N, C-alpha and C positions, 0 to 999 in steps of 0.2 A: 433936611429932615424928611424921613420917609413917612408916607401915609399908607394905611392899610388899603387893600383893594376895595373899590366901591362896588357893592352888589346891588343889582336891580332885580326885583321879582318879576318873573315872566307870568303875567296873569292869564295867559292862554292855557297854562299847564298847572300852576299852583292854585291852591284853594278851589279845586274842582267841585266841591260840595256847594259852593255859593254861586248865585247868579253873577254874571260877568261884572256888572257895574258895582256890585258889593265887594268885589275882590280888592279894589283900591284901598278901601278902609281896612280890610283884613291885613294887607301888606304893611300899611302904616303902623298898625297896632303891633306887628312883629318887629318893628324897628327899621324897615326899609324906608329910605328917603327917596327912592326912585323905582319906577316900574317900566316894563316894556311889555309888548304883547305882539302876537303874530298878525291877526287880522281883526280890526275893530268893527268892520263895516256892518256886520249883521246884528250888532248889539245895541244900536242906538244911533242917533244922528251925531255928527261931529260935535255939536254943542253939548249933547248929553254926555258923551264920553269925556269931553274936556271938563264938564262940571263935576263929574265923579272924581276926577284926578284933583281938581282944585279943592273939593270938599275934604278929601283925605289928606291934602297937604303934601302930595308926592309929585315929583318931577317925572314926566314922560320922556324917556330917552330914546325909544326906538319902536317902530313897527314896520311891517312889510308893505310893499306895494300889493295891490290885488294880484292874485296868482292863478286865475282861472278857476275851474270847477274841480275841487278835490274828489268829488264823487265819480268823476270820469278819469281819475288818475292824474289830473293835472297838478303839477307842483311848481308853477311859474310859467310865464309865457314870453319872457324876454328874448328867448332864442328863436321863436317861431315866426318864420317869414310871413305867414298869412294872418298874423294877429298883431301887426304893428299898430294899427289904428286903435285896437282894444287896449294895447299896452299904454299908449299915450293917454287915452281916456282914464286909465287906471292911475297914471301918475297924477293927473289933475284931482282925482278923487282922494288919493292919498295926501296930497298937499293940503286939501281942505281939512282933513282930519288932523294932520300934523300942525297946521297953522293954529287951529282952534285950541289944541292941547299944549302948544308951545314946544312941540317935539322938533328937534333939529336934525334927526337922522332917519332916513328911510332905506330899507333894504330891498334890493331887487333880486328875485329868485330867477335863475336862468331857465329852469324847466327841464323836463325830460325830453331827450332827443327822439323825435318821431322816426319811425322806420322809413327808409327810402329817400331821406333828405341828406345830402352830403354834409359832413361835419363842418367843412369850410364855410358852407352857406349859413349854417346855424350860428357859427362863431361870428361871421360878418354881421348877421342880424343882431346878435347880442351886443356887439361892440357899438353898432350904430344906435341901438336903443339906449345903451348906457350913456353914450355921448349926449344924446338928446335929453335924456332925463337929468343928467348932471347939470346941463346948461339951464334947464327949467328950474331945478332946485337951487342953483346958484342965485337966481333972482329972488329967492325967498330966504337966502342966508342959510340954506340947509346943505347937509352932506348926504351924498348917495353912497350906499354900500353894496357890495356884491359878495355872495357867500358860496364857497365850495361846500358840497354835501357828499358824504361817502356813499358809494354805490351799493352797499349792503342795506342801508336804511331806505334809500330811494334808488332802486335799480334804474339805470339808464339816464340818471341826472347828468346834464352836460358837463358841469364843472365838478370834478372830484377832489382835486388837490389844490393846495395853496399856490403852487406854481402855475396851474392853469388859470386860476383867478387873477393872479398878478399879470399874466400875459394879456388877459382881456382888459384889465385896468390900464396897462401901459399902452395898449393899442387905442383905447378910447381917448387917452391923453387929457382928461379933465382934472383940474387941480382939486376939485371937491369930490372926487371919486376915490373911495378907499376900500380896504378889505375888511369884511366881517369874519373874524377868526373864531370858529366854534370848536372848542377843545374836544368835545365829544366826536364830532365828525372827523377832525383831523387826527385824533389818536387812532381811529379805525383806518382812515385812508392812508396815512403816511407816518404816524408816530413822530419820534424825535421832537417832542413838543417844546422843550426848553430852548434848544438851539434854534428851532424854527421861529419861535416867538421873538427871540432875541434878534435874529436876522431881519425879520419883517416888521419889527416894531414901528418904524417910521411910516409904514403903509397901513397899519392896523387902525381902523376908526372905531371899532367896537369888538367886544369879545363876549362869548357865551360859554356856559359850562354845563356838563352833565357827566356822570360817571359811565364807564364802559365796563361790561358790554350792554347793559340793559337800559341805559338812559335814565337811571334814577339819581338820587342826590349823592353828592360826594360822600365817600365812606362805604358805598355799597358795591364797589367794583375795584378795578385794577390801578386807577390813577392815584398817585400820592399827592392829593390836593394840598395838604398843609405845606409841603415843600414847594409845589408848583406855584401856589398863590404868593408865597414869600418871594420866590424867584421873580415873578411878574412885578411884584412890588419893588424889588431891588433894581429892576431894569428901569423903573421910573414911569411905568405905564400910568397915565393920568385919567384914562377913560373908565367907562362903566363895564362891568362884567354881568351879563344877564344870566339869571338862574333859570335856564330853559330845560328843566328836567321834569320827568313824570314822578311825582312822589310815590315812594314805595308803599307808604301808608298814609297816616294823617300828616298833612302839610306842616302843621305847627310842630308836632313832635319830631318830624324829620329835619327841622331847621336847627337842630342842636349843633351841627357842624358849622353853621353860619353865625352863631351867637357872638364869637369874638370880633366879627367884622361889622356887626349891626349896631344901631343906636348912636 
């Protein structure tokens, strides 16, 4: 028996008119049973964030490891040889938040490749950090994810394609390390979504969506989401799909596309 794709609201982007901790309840009222978010660390303690999720009755399915300082253009530090200690401290902080909220998946962002550092050294650092973090998360019963990001949205990001991410995953060799497949990024970076998802399905631990080209909700761009979501369903994907998009207008009105999958 098929089940429809399970959608999780990304609270870092949806309901932007509300304070972060109030977005959990807003998502629940729209029919979401699960939420994800990018970085919870600035919005309250681990206990406060977890309490907001419990009060709303939603499952927390994903958040990111700390990723450096975005004001300085940092989009992850996992590949940076001089930031290994900071990366490991960030893993511990992320585990604290995830444990409190009952979240079983954490995403590691590789980061932007700095000038003057050989790519081979950056990749070696990334692989070692992924191996270390996966081992640490395994002790918590958690899964580590790594995500390729298209170079148009984040120029210079180390991992741009699913192939590059899979190579890092295989090099790290950790059984609880999987691919985070973001439909928005992968449509821009490589296309061929249906066949790629089918081929990589055993390695995909989480998915996210947004339409292309402008990262708004499905129905605002070029991707045929009704067909693609039905295809993902037919493949038997049992995980969550995070709605990580920037609402074109009001979040609630923009959820018309999602109504058949919610509740």
